[in-house]
N, C-alpha and C positions, 0 to 999 in steps of 0.2 A: 233783861232778866236771863239768867243762865238756864239753858235747857240741855240736859244730858243727851248725848247722841248714841244711837244704837245702829249697828250694821249687821245685816244677815248674809249668810252664804248658804245656798240650797243645793243639795245633791239629790239625784234620783228623779222620781216620777212626777207626774202632774199633780198627784195627791199631795206630795211634799210641797210643790210650788204653791198650791192653794193654801195649805196650812201655814206656810211662811207669810203669805199676804195677810192671813187672819192674825197671826202673831204680831206682825207689824202694827196692825190696828190696836192691839192690846197695849203696845208700848206708846203709841200716839195718844191714846186715851189716858195713859198714865203720866203724860207730860214730857215725853221724849220727842226728839227730832230724829228723822232718819238721816244717817250720814251718807254723803255722796260717795261714789266709788273711790275717788281719789283722797277722801278724807279719812282721818283716824276716828275712832269712836271710843266711848266710855264703856259700852257693853257690846260684846260680839256674840252672835247666836249662830251656831252651825247646825243646820237641819240635815241630819245624816241619812245615808242610805246604806243598806247592808246586803244587797242582793249578791254581791261577789266580794272576794277578798280585796279586789282592786278598789271597790267602793269604800271598804273599811280604811284602806291605806290613804285614799284621797281625803277622807274625813280627818284622819290624824294629821296629814300634811296641812290641811287648812287650819286646824287648831294651832299648830306651831307658827304658821304664817300670820295669823291674827294676833297672836301673843307678841310676835316680833314687832308688829305694827304699833302696838301700844302695850308695853309690859305691865302697865298699871291697870289695864282694863279688866273687867269681869268677863270671863269666857263661859258661855253656857252651851253645852252639847246636848241636843235633843233629837228625838226621832228613833228610827229603827235600829241603828248601830248602838245607840245608848240603851235601848231596850234589851238587846241580846248580849251585850258585853259591858255592863256597867262597871264591873270590877276593873276592866282594862282602862277605862276612861277615868275612873276614880283615882287610879294610881298614876295617871299621866300628869306630868308637870304642867301647870298653867290652867288646868280645868277647875273651874269654881262651882259649876252646876252640872249635874247629870240628870236629865229628865227624859223619860221614855216616850211612848206614843199615847199616853193617857194623861189627862190633867194639865194640858198646856196653858190653860187659863191662869194657872198659878205662877207662870214664869216671871212676870214683873214683881210679884211678891217675893219670889225666891231671890231675885236680884237684890231687893231691899234687905233681905235677911243676910246676904253676904256682906253688904255694905255695913250693916249694923254690928254683926258679930265677927266678921272676918273668917267665918268657918265655911268649909265646903258644904254644899247642899246636894244630897242624893235623893231623888224623888222618882223612883222607878216602881211602878205598880205591878202586882202579880196578875198576868193576863189569863191565868187559868180560871180566874173568877169571872163569872158572867157579869156583864155590866151594860148599862144603857149607852146609847150613842153619845160620844164625847163631842158636843157641839162646838164647832168653831165657825164663825160667820164673817163674811166680808161685806162691809157696808159702803166703803169708799170705792172709787173707780178702779177698775183693773185696766182693761183695754176698752176703747170707745165702743167697739162693735160686738165683742164676744166676751162673755163672762162664764166662769166655772163655778159650779156648786157641788160640794161634796155631800153625797147622800148616804154613804154607807162606809162601814169600817170593818176590818177583819176578814178572815178567810178560814174555812174549815175543810178545804180540799186536800191539803197535805200532799201535794205533788212531791215525789221523792227527792227532787233537786232543790226545793224551794224553802227558804228560811222565813218567808213572810208570815206564815201562820204563827210562828214563834215570836215574831217582832210586832205583829199587829193584833194578835189575839183572836177571839171568837167573833163571829158575825154580829154586828150591831147596826141597825137601820135607823136613820134619822127620821123623826116623826114627819109625816107628810105635810102637816100644817106648817111646820118650820121651814120645809123646803119651799112651799108655795109662798110663804111670807118673804123669804129672801129673793125668790125669783120675781115676785111682784115689785119689790123695791128696786131691783135691777132694771126691770122694764120701765119703771117710771123715770129712771135716769137715762134712758135712751138705748139700752142694750137690746139688740135685735136677736141675738143668738145665745142660747144657754147650752153649756156642755155639762152633762151629768157625769160625775166621776166618783170613784171610790176604789177600794182595794179589790173588791170582787162584786162589781155592780149588779151582775145578774142574780146574786143571792139576796138582793134587797127583799126584806119581808120574811126571810127564812131564819130569823133569830130563834135560838133555842128557847128563850123565855120572852113572852110578851106580857104586857100589862093585862090584868084580868078584864075580859070583855072587849079588848082591843081587836078590831077587825084585822084579818090577815090580808095584807096588801102586797103587791108585787111591783116590778119595774114598770109594767104597762100602766098601772094606776098612777105612778109618778109622772110618766110621760104625758098621759091624758090630762092630769091636773095642771101641769105646767103649760101645756099647749092651750089650755082654756084662758090663760092670762092675756089680757089685751096688751099688745105691743111686742109680745114674744112671737117672732115669725119662724124661728128655726130652733130645733133641738137636736143636739148631737150627743152620741153616746161614746164613752170610753170603752175599753176592752170588755167583751162579753164571752161567756162560755158557749161553745157550739150547742150543747144539749139544751140550753135555754130557748133556742129558736124553735118555734112551731108555726105551722101555717096560720093557726088561729091568732097567735100573738102578732104575727106580721100584718095580718089584716087590720087588727086594732091599731097598730102603729101607722099604717097607711091612712086609715080613716081620720087621724088627727090632721093630716095635711101639712104637718110641720116637722116631722122627723126627717133629718138629713139621710139620704140613701147611702150612708157610709157605715160599714160594719167591720169592726176589728175583732176577728175571731182567732184567738191564739191557737196555732196548730202545734208547734214545738217539734214535731217530727212527722214525716210522711211514711214511717215504717210502723206497722202494727206491733212488731216485736219491741221496738223502743218505746212506743206509747204505753205499752203494758208495764215496762220497767219504770217509766216515769210516773205511773199511777194516774194517768190522765182521764180514765173513765169513759173513753170513747174509742172507736176505731176509725180508720180512714174512710171506710164506707159510710159510717154515720156522718162524719164531717162533710163528705162530698154531698150527701143528701141534704144537709142543712144549707149548704151553699146553693144548691139547686132550688130549694124552697125560697131563699132570699131573692134569687134572680127571677123567679117566677112572679114575684110581687113587685120587685124593684129592678127592672131590666138593666138599668145603667148603674147599678150599685157599685161603688168602690169597695173592694174586699181587701183588707190589709191583715197582716198576721205577724206573728213572731215565730222564729225557728231557731232551735238550738242544734248546733252541729258538734260532733265529737262526744256525745253522751257515752258513759261507760258501756262497753260491749257493742258500740256502733262500728261495724265493719264496713268495708266498701260496698257490700251488698245492701246493707240497711241505708247507707247514705244515698246510693243510687235510687233506692225506693223513694226516698224523700225528694230527690231531684225529679223523678218521674211524676210524683204526685203533685208537686207544686206547679210543674209545667201544665199538668192536666187542669188544675183549678184556675190558673191564669190570674194570679193576684195582681192588684193594682200597685201594691207595695209590700215588701217584706223587710222586717227587721231581723237581722241575722246575728246570733250570739254564739261564739265558741263556748262550750260547756266550761263552767268554772266550779271546781269542787268547793262546796260550802260546808265547813265544819258544823256539825249539829243536824245535818240532814242525812237520811238513809243513803242517798246516792254517793255520799262521800266515802262510804265503806264498801261500795260495790267493787267487784273485781273487773278487770278489763278496762281500766282507765286508759284513755286514748292519748297518744303522744301529742304534746303541744304543737309540734310542726305539722302533724297530720290535721289537727283541728284548724290551724291557720290556712292550710291548703284547701280544705273543704269549704271553709267560709268564703274564700276567694272564688272558688268555682260557683258556689251558690249565689254569690254576689254578682257575678257576671250574668247569671240567669235572671236575677232580680231586676237588673237594669233593663234587660231586653224585654221582660214581661211588663215592667212599668211603662216603658216607652210604647209598647204595643197597645196597652190600655189607653194611654193618652192619645195615640193616633186614632183609635176607634172613636174618640169623642169628636173628631173633626166632622163638621157638618151637623152635629147635634146642637141643640139649644139647652144650656145649663143655667140654673139659677145661681148667681154669684153675689155674695155680700161684700161690698167694697170696704176697704180698711181706711185708716185715718189719713195717711199720707201717700202721695204718688211715688212711683219708683224713680230711678235715675233718668229714665226716658220720659218722665212726665206722665206716665200712665197710672191710673188707679188700678190696684190689684185687689184680689180677694180669693176666697176659696169657694169652689162650687159645692153644692150639696154632697156630691160624691167625693169630696176632698181632693180636688185638683186645683193647683195654683193657676189662676187665670188673670191675664192682663187685659184691660178693657181699652179699646180704641174709642176716643171721644170725638166730638166735632172738631177739636183742634187738630187731631191727627188726620181727620178726614179731608182737610183742606188740600193735602198733598197726596191723597189716596188714589191709587190706580185701580184698586179692587172696588167693584160696584157695591159690594156689601159694606165695605168700610165707608163709602161715601154716604151711606144712610145712617151713620153713627149719630147718636144724640149726646147731649151734655151729660157728663158723669160727675156725681158728687160722692163724698164719703158717706159711709154708714147707710147705704141704700142697697136694696136687692134688685138686681137687673136680670132680665132674661138675656143671655148672651149667646149669640151664634158663634160657634168655635170655627175659626178660619184656618189655623195652623198651629204647629208646635214649634217653640223655640227653646231647645234644650229641655229643662224641667218645668217650663212654663207654657201653658196654652194661651193663645192670643185670639181674642174674639171681639165682636161688635155688639153693643146692646141693640135689641130689636123691640118693637112694640109687642106687648103681650097679646 
């Protein structure tokens, strides 16, 4: 029996990756097979990103590549770029379907409409209208050990550099019962860790319109509900806003006993002048206070962040303020981005645009600091015991690896490695299996990986 094949290409964030997996399931239920990487397909779906102009260009490049792979295939362009620039994609040769960031459950039906009519299908909704959470759910396996659940959509922050509120619309929170149902199903399949993700996760429950009589719930309520599910041992958060953090919330999170001590708090700049121009709604003093509050409750917490360099009117003074502040915080990892002018955002019209060569040089300087801070944090873990969830397959050295709660890559030394061990701690190693949580005493760092031995709890 012939079964049409579909192939996906995903650009951008973890939310996009989750949504792609959910759309794959829609096609599987509709009678499609997923094409292997080396195979051509009958339908191609490009799940786009529009954070930068480079993201837009990569999306267009992928459209052309897929059309070359099979000129007779149906090409569907979905996601953020499709939402903000549908007219560009509609006019692009080879594009059969343009679908934004809402209503992706319609995608298989839109493909059938193209087959039947031969006509291009444009399905981009007006995001200015308030709407409920557009539920996409994953029922089949993702990774053996860790699964992602999207709990929230949209953003109302309107940072001056960011196109995402225009691409994703207003805040919409997934009903708590729906989240718990998906998490419970994943737990029954053997997943030990759940990652809660969204466009602006900390805004969960802050929808402008709720159903009459519906209780106001927040991110803490979600975490506590998922933590109560048997079989779920760890919960990890995607990026959160600094202002969401309070001592009371941190105590609630700690009380679950399951929240991973890893917090990604976007900084974007260590200069108060630039933060104000970015419309970030906090100062460096507030940010530092939130970090102190986290470390008071979670002393070994991994703190990761995003930093933009070369924002309009960022001079050497403001850049050095960022360097000084990031040094002071001591991040475990930083993601560094040269500012990219994004048409449709206020910052694109700001004066004082920074020369690309200067942005590149500043990114390199901050990158050198990032590596030093990252290794310093890893070195501080030596001698500590971290909880590590092992993954499906061993590495090239035959060691099972996984991530600690504070998001450090750890290789575990098992009994097999202990046979030739000279270190007394290594000689006490136990058998290591996949998809298990071990208390691991960290012995040393090997580049970007910590090496440790499982110990009795």
